[in-house]
Each structure stands twice: as structure tokens, then as C-alpha cells.
C-alpha positions in Angstrom: -50.7 181.3 287.9 -51.2 178.4 290.3 -51.5 179.2 294.0 -50.6 177.2 297.1 -52.2 174.0 298.1 -53.0 172.5 294.8 -52.7 168.7 294.7 -51.8 167.3 291.4 -53.9 164.1 291.4 -55.8 164.8 288.2 -55.3 162.4 285.4 -57.3 163.4 282.3 -56.7 160.1 280.4 -58.2 158.0 283.2 -61.4 160.1 283.3 -61.8 160.0 279.6 -61.5 156.2 279.5 -65.3 156.0 279.9 -65.8 158.4 277.0 -67.0 161.5 278.9 -66.2 164.0 281.6 -68.3 166.1 283.9 -67.1 169.5 285.2 -69.0 171.5 287.8 -68.7 175.3 288.0 -70.1 176.8 291.2 -69.2 179.6 293.6 -71.5 180.0 296.6 -71.9 183.7 296.3 -74.0 185.1 293.4 -72.3 187.4 290.9 -68.8 186.1 291.2 -68.5 185.2 287.5 -69.2 181.5 287.5 -71.4 181.8 284.4 -68.8 183.9 282.7 -66.2 181.2 283.5 -68.5 178.4 282.4 -69.5 180.0 279.1 -65.9 180.8 278.2 -64.4 177.4 279.0 -67.3 175.7 277.2 -66.6 177.8 274.1 -62.9 177.0 274.4 -63.4 173.2 274.8 -65.8 173.1 271.9 -62.9 173.8 269.6 -61.6 170.2 270.4 -64.5 168.3 271.9 -68.3 167.8 271.8 -69.4 169.9 274.7 -72.7 170.1 276.6 -73.2 173.1 278.9 -76.0 172.8 281.4 -77.4 176.0 282.9 -78.7 174.7 286.2 -79.2 178.1 287.7 -82.9 177.5 287.1 -84.1 180.6 289.0 -82.1 183.0 286.8 -80.5 181.2 283.8 -78.4 183.5 281.7 -75.8 181.5 279.8 -77.9 181.9 276.6 -77.7 185.7 277.0 -73.9 185.5 277.2 -74.0 183.6 273.8 -76.6 186.0 272.3 -78.9 183.0 271.7 -82.7 182.6 272.0 -83.7 179.5 273.8 -85.0 176.7 271.6 -86.9 173.4 271.8 -88.9 174.1 274.9 -90.4 171.2 276.9 -92.8 172.0 279.8 -91.7 170.0 282.9 -94.0 168.6 285.5 -93.4 166.9 288.8 -95.3 164.4 291.0 -97.6 165.8 293.7 -99.8 163.6 295.9 -103.5 163.4 295.4 -105.5 162.1 298.3 -108.3 159.6 297.9 -110.1 160.2 301.2 -112.4 157.1 300.6 -109.3 154.9 301.1 -107.6 157.0 303.8 -107.5 155.4 307.2 -106.2 158.5 308.9 -102.9 156.8 310.0 -101.0 160.1 309.4 -97.9 158.1 308.1 -97.8 160.5 305.1 -97.5 163.5 307.4 -95.1 161.9 309.8 -92.7 160.9 307.0 -92.8 164.2 305.0 -89.4 165.7 305.5 -90.6 169.0 303.9 -93.6 169.4 306.3 -95.7 169.7 303.2 -98.6 167.6 304.6 -100.7 168.8 307.5 -103.6 167.0 309.1 -107.2 168.4 309.3 -108.9 168.2 312.6 -111.0 165.3 311.3 -107.7 163.4 310.7 -107.4 163.7 306.9 -104.2 164.9 305.3 -103.9 168.2 303.4 -101.1 169.1 301.0 -99.2 172.4 300.9 -98.1 172.1 297.3 -95.5 174.8 297.2 -93.5 172.9 300.0 -93.7 169.5 298.2 -90.4 168.3 296.8 -91.9 165.5 294.8 -89.9 162.8 296.7 -92.9 160.3 296.7 -92.2 159.2 300.3 -95.9 159.7 301.2 -96.9 157.6 298.1 -94.6 154.8 299.2 -95.5 154.7 302.9 -99.3 154.9 302.5 -100.6 151.4 303.5 -103.9 151.7 301.7 -102.8 153.3 298.5 -104.9 156.3 299.4 -102.3 158.6 297.8 -102.5 158.7 294.0 -100.2 160.3 291.4 -101.0 163.9 290.7 -98.7 166.4 288.9 -98.1 170.1 288.3 -96.0 172.1 285.9 -92.9 173.7 287.5 -91.0 175.2 284.6 -89.4 174.6 281.2 -86.3 173.1 279.8 -84.6 174.1 276.5 -82.0 172.6 274.2 -80.2 175.3 272.1 -77.4 174.7 269.7 -74.6 177.2 270.2 -72.2 175.8 267.5 -71.7 172.5 265.9 -69.8 171.2 268.9 -71.5 173.0 271.7 -75.1 172.5 273.0 -76.7 174.5 275.8 -79.3 172.8 278.0 -81.3 175.3 280.1 -83.7 174.9 283.0 -86.1 177.8 283.8 -88.3 177.7 286.9 -91.8 179.1 286.6 -92.4 182.4 288.5 -94.0 181.7 291.8 -92.5 178.3 292.3 -90.7 178.1 295.6 -88.5 175.0 295.1 -85.7 175.0 292.6 -84.4 171.5 293.4 -87.0 169.5 291.4 -86.4 171.8 288.4 -82.7 171.1 288.6 -83.3 167.4 288.4 -85.6 167.8 285.4 -82.9 169.9 283.7 -80.3 167.2 284.3 -82.7 164.6 283.0 -83.3 166.6 279.8 -79.5 167.0 279.3 -79.2 163.2 279.1 -80.7 163.5 275.6 -77.5 165.1 274.4 -74.3 163.1 273.9 -71.1 164.8 274.6 -67.4 164.2 275.5 -67.4 167.0 278.1 -70.3 168.2 280.2 -70.1 171.5 282.1 -72.7 172.2 284.7 -73.2 175.9 285.7 -74.9 175.7 289.1 -77.0 178.2 291.0 -75.6 180.4 293.7 -75.7 179.1 297.2 -75.0 175.8 299.0 -78.4 174.2 299.1 -79.6 170.9 297.8 -80.2 172.4 294.4 -76.4 173.1 294.1 -75.5 169.6 295.6 -77.8 168.0 293.0 -76.0 169.8 290.2 -72.6 168.7 291.4 -73.6 165.1 292.2 -71.9 163.5 289.2 -69.1 166.1 288.7 -65.6 164.7 288.5 -63.9 168.0 289.0 -65.3 171.3 290.3 -64.2 174.9 289.8 -65.3 177.2 292.6 -65.4 180.7 291.2 -65.0 183.5 293.8 -63.9 187.1 294.2 -61.6 188.9 296.6 -64.2 190.5 298.8 -65.2 189.6 302.4 -68.5 188.2 301.2 -66.8 186.3 298.4 -64.3 184.8 300.9 -67.1 183.9 303.3 -69.2 182.1 300.7 -66.2 180.4 299.2 -65.6 178.7 302.6 -69.2 177.6 302.6 -69.1 176.1 299.1 -65.8 174.4 299.9 -67.4 172.7 302.9 -70.1 171.4 300.6 -67.7 170.2 297.9 -65.5 168.5 300.5 -68.5 166.8 302.1 -69.4 165.5 298.7 -65.8 164.2 298.3 -65.2 166.1 295.0 -61.9 167.2 293.6 -62.0 171.0 293.3 -59.9 174.1 292.5 -60.6 177.8 293.1 -60.8 180.4 290.3 -60.4 184.0 291.5 -62.3 186.4 289.3 -61.8 190.1 289.1 -58.4 189.7 290.8 -56.9 192.9 292.1 -60.1 194.6 293.2 -59.0 194.5 296.9 -56.1 193.6 299.2 -57.6 190.2 300.1 -55.4 187.5 298.9 -56.9 184.0 298.4 -54.2 181.4 298.1 -55.5 177.9 299.0 -56.2 175.6 296.1 -56.2 178.6 293.6 -55.7 177.3 290.1 -56.3 180.6 288.2 -56.7 184.3 288.7 -58.7 186.3 286.2 -57.9 190.0 286.6 -60.4 192.8 286.5 -60.4 193.7 282.8 -62.9 195.9 281.1 -62.6 193.8 277.9 -64.3 190.9 279.7 -67.1 193.3 280.8 -67.4 194.4 277.2 -67.8 190.8 276.0 -70.4 190.2 278.6 -72.7 193.0 277.6 -72.2 192.3 273.9 -73.2 188.7 274.4 -70.0 187.2 273.0 -67.7 184.9 275.0 -64.5 186.8 275.8 -62.4 183.9 274.4 -64.1 184.4 271.0 -64.1 188.2 271.0 -60.5 188.4 272.1 -59.1 185.2 270.6 -55.3 184.6 270.7 -54.9 187.3 273.4 -54.1 187.3 277.1 -57.9 187.3 277.7 -58.1 183.8 276.1 -55.2 182.7 278.3 -57.0 183.6 281.5 -59.5 180.9 280.8 -57.2 178.5 279.0 -54.5 178.2 281.5 -56.6 176.5 284.3 -57.7 173.9 281.8 -54.1 173.3 280.8 -53.0 173.0 284.5 -55.4 170.1 285.1 -54.7 168.5 281.7 -58.1 169.1 280.2 -56.5 171.2 277.4 -53.3 170.2 275.8 -51.7 172.3 273.1 
């Protein structure tokens, strides 16, 4: 079950000393099965612990679909955007010079102008303005939801509005909303990719599962997400999904291999976690064994 290169430094009891644990589930490439893995380990762990699953894939959240649940308790989320008071502006251009997103341009007359879709809501311009000519404005960017899956499992979902170009602020709002829910274990299902939206999702994770597949693109994107995780100094292990679909053999830091199995595909389209649809079978063990290997689950 366990591949080469796994370092056994994980001590579950030490992490649980502060009463909770945060697990990140990511993968780099889209479609590798990270949501499938996140949903199934969440369902498993909710048999023993209070679990919070955060769907931080705000551009295309689908964890609720895999549970056959409608999203509940919507809150519209807004972010800061600068509003310029030209009567106070002295045309110093400090706001434009300090905007890392290049969201502020200068008119020919020297006044600043905002490109709102590029603004990340960092407030740097607001802070550096010497005359307080930048005031607090806001705009809606999406919605967050809190949905009860079962008595021990709560799903927190972020959903970016169509047309919004930046997912990072919505990820932060989703994580903030999740703070309303107390849990013993938090599982964060990230977006695909390796951008700042993924890094933000993994910031507080104590262990990360990188889900991949045995394809050239899967291997390429695994290397990219590994570089990000290592740069963030996170403990991580690799989960190979749909094992056996090619001759590619991923070995380093592999903690679990989930074979290609039509029963998992069936559970997916029926909207029932595989560990519930095929309880006490080999399917359940595919998701249970990695948790046992790192000590999160003990029989």
C-alpha cells in the first residue's frame, strides 16, 4: 500500500493536543479525483469525529453534488475596493506605484483610475495614501454556504460569481465563514492549480494529501504542486487515483493507490460517497488505509 520515500514523522496525538487538525487535499491538475478523496475521507472521519469539509474550489465547487445535497444558509460576500476622492488626491501616484496587481492606472491629468476586476482587495493603496484620498468601497464577489451533511459533518462552500476574475479573495471569504463552525478535524478541498488561491487554502494545513493520476499531465502537475507544498514547508503524501490506467509508476511519497474501479464512478454519479455506498468492502479500505497509515484513523 505504501510506496517509497515516506517519512514516518507524523504523530497524531501531538497535533490533537490543541483540539483540532487541518488536512489539505489538493492535486495541481484538475480532474484527478481530489474532491472524491476529500468527500470520502470526510465521510469516514465523521463516524468518529466532528468534521468540517471546506470546498475551496470556488470557481467550480462540487462537493455538495457528491453528497446529493442542496447548498444552504447562503451569505453574500463582498470585498474592499478603493474609492477615490479626487478632491483630496494630490496626484502623488503612490497608490499606482504600490499596486502589485497593476489594478490602478493614472489618467493623463494625474488622477488614479481603478480596474476593479484586477483588484485583489489587499488595501495597500488605502494604507499608503498620504492624504486619505482613498476611501472604502466594496463589491459583491460571490456567496458562501453552510450545509449540514450529517450530525458530525458540515460542508462549507464558496462560490465565485460568474464574471469575477479573481478567486483568491473568495477563498479567503470561504475560510473566514468556515471559522463559524467548530470541529475536531477540518478538511480543505482546494482548487486545481498552484496559484495563490491554492496556497491560501493550504496555509494552515498540518498535513496535505496531493491526489494525482498516472498520466503524463498528472505527473507534470504533481511535480508543480509538490514544489508549492515544499516551499510552504508542509508535510505531504501522494494519493494515486485511478491506479492502473497506464504504465506510469509514481513511487515517491505515495501513501495510497486507489485503483480504477467502476463502483467508485457509480457512487460519483449517484451522489453517494463510495465509502457509504460500499461500506465494509475493499472500496472503503482504499480511502481508510491512508488515514490509518498516518495515524488519523485507528481501529
